C-alpha positions, 0 to 999 in steps of 0.5 A, spaced: 197 701 585 198 705 591 193 707 596 193 714 594 193 712 587 187 708 588 183 714 592 185 719 586 182 714 581 176 712 585 175 720 585 176 721 578 171 716 576 166 720 579 167 725 574 163 726 567 166 723 561 168 729 558 173 731 564 175 723 564 177 723 557 181 730 558 185 727 564 186 721 560 189 725 554 193 729 559 196 723 563 198 719 556 201 725 553 205 726 560 208 719 558 210 721 551 215 725 553 221 722 549 217 721 543 220 723 536 219 730 535 218 729 527 214 723 528 207 727 527 210 730 520 213 723 518 206 720 519 203 725 515 208 724 509 206 716 510 199 718 510 199 722 504 203 717 500 198 712 502 193 716 499 196 717 493 197 710 492 190 709 492 188 714 488 193 712 483 191 705 483 198 702 485 194 699 491 187 696 491 182 697 497 178 692 500 172 692 504 172 692 512 168 686 512 173 682 507 179 685 511 176 683 518 175 676 515 182 675 512 184 678 519 180 672 523 182 667 518 190 669 519 188 668 527 186 661 526 193 659 524 
């Protein structure tokens, strides 16, 4: 990190949580300039399809504790 960036960071870290959050969001958005313009619509459709799968009974949900246990068990391998 350059000295200028380090100085800016130190100054920004003194801001309120809300101001830092807003700046973080804007900085991340500035890096996402080459994202797919249809990504939001595609994610919305994916979420709708998954919700319908659950509602129709095509898929079965599990509790967070069961999912976490499975994740932790898979990580031991």
